[in-house]
Kinemage of the C-alpha trace (Angstrom):
@kinemage 1
@onewidth
@group {chain A} dominant
@subgroup {mainchain}
@vectorlist {calphas} color= white
{ca met a 1} P 86.351 173.175 126.720
{ca lys a 2} L 83.291 175.008 125.367
{ca lys a 3} L 81.563 174.783 128.743
{ca glu a 4} L 84.659 176.207 130.468
{ca val a 5} L 84.705 179.200 128.101
{ca val a 6} L 81.008 179.877 128.748
{ca asn a 7} L 81.540 179.731 132.520
{ca lys a 8} L 84.477 182.121 132.344
{ca arg a 9} L 82.433 184.512 130.195
{ca arg a 10} L 79.589 184.437 132.732
{ca glu a 11} L 82.058 185.054 135.561
{ca phe a 12} L 83.538 188.025 133.685
{ca leu a 13} L 80.098 189.541 132.996
{ca ser a 14} L 79.070 189.063 136.627
{ca thr a 15} L 82.205 190.864 137.773
{ca met a 16} L 81.568 193.727 135.360
{ca ala a 17} L 77.946 194.020 136.503
{ca ala a 18} L 78.986 194.120 140.142
{ca gly a 19} L 81.483 196.842 139.335
{ca ala a 20} L 78.838 198.876 137.553
{ca val a 21} L 76.507 198.603 140.541
{ca thr a 22} L 79.309 199.701 142.871
{ca met a 23} L 80.122 202.714 140.710
{ca gly a 24} L 76.437 203.578 140.614
{ca met a 25} L 76.284 203.535 144.405
{ca leu a 26} L 79.273 205.845 144.616
{ca ala a 27} L 77.902 208.344 142.127
{ca val a 28} L 75.893 211.316 143.330
{ca pro a 29} L 72.298 210.882 142.093
{ca ser a 30} L 71.298 213.394 139.422
{ca thr a 31} L 68.452 214.611 141.630
{ca ile a 32} L 70.915 215.734 144.303
{ca lys a 33} L 72.600 219.059 143.817
{ca ala a 34} L 75.601 220.030 145.910
{ca ala a 35} L 74.128 222.984 147.738
{ca pro a 36} L 76.325 225.605 149.384
{ca ser a 37} L 76.455 225.215 153.144
{ca leu a 38} L 73.824 226.960 155.218
{ca ile a 39} L 76.517 227.797 157.779
{ca ser a 40} L 79.498 228.997 155.775
{ca glu a 41} L 79.728 229.202 152.016
{ca pro a 42} L 83.055 228.344 150.390
{ca gly a 43} L 85.059 231.501 149.914
{ca ser a 44} L 87.827 233.671 151.268
{ca asp a 45} L 86.971 232.840 154.891
{ca leu a 46} L 87.942 229.221 154.260
{ca glu a 47} L 91.262 230.246 152.761
{ca glu a 48} L 91.861 232.404 155.839
{ca trp a 49} L 90.977 229.418 158.037
{ca phe a 50} L 93.731 227.377 156.402
{ca asn a 51} L 96.125 230.343 156.437
{ca glu a 52} L 96.066 230.081 160.247
{ca leu a 53} L 98.162 226.898 159.952
{ca lys a 54} L 101.527 228.428 160.814
{ca gly a 55} L 102.835 225.974 163.400
{ca lys a 56} L 106.206 224.244 163.386
{ca his a 57} L 104.604 220.815 162.937
{ca lys a 58} L 101.332 220.253 161.074
{ca met a 59} L 99.136 217.241 160.386
{ca val a 60} L 95.761 216.642 158.718
{ca phe a 61} L 93.791 213.591 159.853
{ca asp a 62} L 91.496 212.104 157.222
{ca val a 63} L 88.364 210.598 158.829
{ca pro a 64} L 86.004 209.020 156.253
{ca glu a 65} L 84.521 206.366 158.566
{ca pro a 66} L 83.675 205.881 162.242
{ca his a 67} L 86.672 203.991 163.580
{ca gly a 68} L 86.537 203.723 167.339
{ca leu a 69} L 88.816 206.064 169.239
{ca phe a 70} L 91.331 206.528 166.439
{ca pro a 71} L 89.947 209.689 164.737
{ca phe a 72} L 90.245 211.504 168.071
{ca ala a 73} L 93.110 209.670 169.762
{ca trp a 74} L 95.610 210.245 166.952
{ca pro a 75} L 95.324 214.070 167.079
{ca arg a 76} L 95.985 213.955 170.837
{ca val a 77} L 98.912 211.582 170.335
{ca phe a 78} L 100.352 213.965 167.723
{ca leu a 79} L 100.181 216.877 170.157
{ca met a 80} L 101.460 214.846 173.127
{ca thr a 81} L 104.450 213.384 171.344
{ca asn a 82} L 105.427 216.722 169.851
{ca glu a 83} L 105.365 218.156 173.369
{ca met a 84} L 107.511 215.242 174.539
{ca thr a 85} L 110.054 216.105 171.841
{ca gly a 86} L 110.192 219.811 172.627
{ca thr a 87} L 107.359 221.480 170.694
{ca pro a 88} L 104.553 223.044 172.777
{ca ala a 89} L 101.006 222.247 171.668
{ca asn a 90} L 100.438 225.850 170.613
{ca glu a 91} L 103.281 225.497 168.087
{ca ser a 92} L 101.708 222.481 166.376
{ca asn a 93} L 98.684 222.482 164.072
{ca val a 94} L 96.125 219.709 163.663
{ca val a 95} L 93.218 219.600 161.208
{ca val a 96} L 90.619 216.834 161.480
{ca val a 97} L 88.513 216.328 158.349
{ca leu a 98} L 85.194 214.569 159.022
{ca arg a 99} L 83.845 213.267 155.725
{ca his a 100} L 81.838 210.463 154.107
{ca asn a 101} L 80.363 208.309 156.921
{ca ala a 102} L 82.123 210.166 159.736
{ca ile a 103} L 80.096 213.379 159.380
{ca pro a 104} L 77.749 212.705 162.345
{ca tyr a 105} L 80.678 213.374 164.711
{ca ala a 106} L 80.274 217.011 163.671
{ca met a 107} L 76.676 217.046 164.963
{ca asn a 108} L 74.981 217.351 168.331
{ca asp a 109} L 73.404 214.659 170.520
{ca gln a 110} L 69.865 215.614 169.536
{ca leu a 111} L 70.501 214.747 165.892
{ca trp a 112} L 72.137 211.437 166.816
{ca ala a 113} L 69.005 210.428 168.705
{ca lys a 114} L 66.495 211.869 166.234
{ca tyr a 115} L 67.981 210.254 163.121
{ca asn a 116} L 69.473 207.140 164.683
{ca phe a 117} L 72.949 208.021 163.408
{ca gly a 118} L 74.549 205.109 165.237
{ca glu a 119} L 72.786 202.579 163.033
{ca phe a 120} L 72.642 204.684 159.861
{ca phe a 121} L 76.387 205.438 159.846
{ca lys a 122} L 77.492 202.247 161.668
{ca ala a 123} L 78.947 204.287 164.531
{ca glu a 124} L 79.458 202.443 167.808
{ca asp a 125} L 79.448 204.051 171.230
{ca pro a 126} L 82.859 203.043 172.644
{ca leu a 127} L 81.400 202.801 176.149
{ca thr a 128} L 78.343 200.628 175.413
{ca lys a 129} L 79.701 198.821 172.330
{ca lys a 130} L 76.300 199.375 170.706
{ca pro a 131} L 75.140 201.770 167.969
{ca ala a 132} L 75.575 205.224 169.473
{ca thr a 133} L 72.504 207.256 170.394
{ca arg a 134} L 74.594 210.351 171.162
{ca asn a 135} L 77.808 211.927 169.942
{ca pro a 136} L 80.231 209.953 172.153
{ca phe a 137} L 83.124 212.331 171.516
{ca met a 138} L 81.477 215.610 172.498
{ca asn a 139} L 81.702 216.642 176.144
{ca pro a 140} L 82.786 213.224 177.457
{ca lys a 141} L 82.923 212.686 181.211
{ca pro a 142} L 86.336 212.605 182.929
{ca gly a 143} L 87.775 209.120 182.600
{ca asp a 144} L 85.488 208.035 179.755
{ca phe a 145} L 88.487 207.283 177.573
{ca lys a 146} L 91.567 205.443 178.777
{ca val a 147} L 94.601 204.092 176.966
{ca pro a 148} L 96.529 201.111 178.417
{ca gly a 149} L 99.847 202.259 179.816
{ca ile a 150} L 98.841 205.931 179.616
{ca gly a 151} L 95.573 206.208 181.539
{ca pro a 152} L 92.751 208.711 180.972
{ca val a 153} L 93.127 210.806 177.822
{ca gln a 154} L 91.333 213.962 176.762
{ca ile a 155} L 90.101 213.089 173.283
{ca gly a 156} L 86.680 214.743 173.326
{ca ile a 157} L 86.067 217.109 170.425
{ca asn a 158} L 85.647 220.008 172.842
{ca glu a 159} L 88.883 219.009 174.621
{ca leu a 160} L 90.810 218.804 171.366
{ca gln a 161} L 89.387 222.144 170.225
{ca ala a 162} L 90.611 223.670 173.493
{ca ala a 163} L 94.084 222.417 172.558
{ca gly a 164} L 93.882 224.172 169.183
{ca val a 165} L 92.735 221.275 166.981
{ca lys a 166} L 90.684 222.487 164.006
{ca phe a 167} L 87.688 220.406 162.859
{ca cys a 168} L 85.864 220.639 159.550
{ca val a 169} L 83.053 218.625 157.958
{ca cys a 170} L 82.277 217.748 154.345
{ca asp a 171} L 79.322 219.681 152.938
{ca met a 172} L 79.025 217.281 150.003
{ca ala a 173} L 78.596 214.346 152.390
{ca ile a 174} L 75.980 216.250 154.376
{ca thr a 175} L 74.031 216.853 151.175
{ca val a 176} L 74.232 213.276 149.876
{ca asn a 177} L 73.561 211.588 153.211
{ca ser a 178} L 70.669 213.871 154.140
{ca his a 179} L 69.012 212.902 150.850
{ca ala a 180} L 69.678 209.225 151.581
{ca met a 181} L 68.152 209.663 155.032
{ca ala a 182} L 65.126 211.412 153.525
{ca ala a 183} L 64.530 208.459 151.219
{ca lys a 184} L 64.888 206.046 154.135
{ca ile a 185} L 62.391 207.757 156.421
{ca asn a 186} L 60.199 209.307 153.695
{ca gln a 187} L 60.719 212.945 154.652
{ca asp a 188} L 61.779 216.111 152.836
{ca ala a 189} L 65.499 216.094 152.015
{ca asp a 190} L 66.008 219.861 152.170
{ca thr a 191} L 64.389 219.996 155.605
{ca ile a 192} L 66.652 217.242 156.906
{ca arg a 193} L 69.733 218.870 155.411
{ca lys a 194} L 68.883 222.176 157.063
{ca asp a 195} L 68.315 220.360 160.360
{ca trp a 196} L 71.739 218.699 160.136
{ca val a 197} L 73.584 221.888 159.295
{ca thr a 198} L 71.805 223.811 162.046
{ca gly a 199} L 72.841 221.079 164.490
{ca leu a 200} L 76.571 221.258 163.775
{ca leu a 201} L 78.760 221.587 166.847
{ca pro a 202} L 80.280 224.980 167.720
{ca gly a 203} L 83.599 225.689 166.050
{ca ile a 204} L 83.315 223.055 163.317
{ca lys a 205} L 83.831 224.503 159.856
{ca thr a 206} L 81.895 223.322 156.832
{ca val a 207} L 83.993 222.827 153.709
{ca pro a 208} L 82.912 222.133 150.100
{ca ser a 209} L 84.154 218.557 150.373
{ca gly a 210} L 86.403 216.554 152.637
{ca val a 211} L 88.886 215.800 149.881
{ca trp a 212} L 89.018 219.529 149.068
{ca ala a 213} L 89.927 220.240 152.695
{ca ile a 214} L 92.585 217.537 152.787
{ca gly a 215} L 94.151 219.039 149.679
{ca arg a 216} L 94.092 222.562 151.126
{ca ala a 217} L 95.633 221.403 154.403
{ca gln a 218} L 98.455 219.687 152.553
{ca glu a 219} L 99.005 222.760 150.409
{ca his a 220} L 99.494 224.637 153.685
{ca gly a 221} L 102.198 222.244 154.828
{ca cys a 222} L 100.264 219.531 156.694
{ca gly a 223} L 101.407 215.950 156.640
{ca tyr a 224} L 98.693 213.369 155.941
{ca cys a 225} L 97.405 210.676 158.298
{ca phe a 226} L 94.521 208.304 157.592
{ca ala a 227} L 92.368 207.989 160.718
{ca gly a 228} L 89.396 205.859 159.920
């Protein structure tokens, strides 16, 4: 009986220790300060960006992780099926929030190659099935993406933007991950952060945090859909 109690106590302490380590990994290190974006600082322009959501049907897609085609297919499906049920695409609003480990989708091919984003963020190229060395969802070639029963679909970021889809990226995640990258490759964190922000794709808005943006979108009438 005594031995059983000791074993259970050890198991409990091990569980608690593992939890503490996990919480430590999730916490932002004290040496990292959440810097305002080098592209757009939080302010009235962001509120105006969300005020543009005036469509009949509205959805925000939460993308915290690379997850195959889903972060980009679901916005297209939302627009397509609303059109099928009588609402033109220009009367629907879609916001895609790229946060946590999905932030590289907001960045250009050069950064993907330079910093090996495919391996760092565990992002697979859907065409090669290997860690991506480019942003696979920016300027895809015709026919790159096909859905069984539907055929080729336009789910490139540029194609979705042309249909009115709004993309934003988490500034907090850029800050934290650029510091993590700096530690990995032994380079200056501020330089890497500036490089990442400078390499953001055209039309993608930086927001203070992804969860902030999800909250704002919902406050402006968007339904919520997890997409990664």
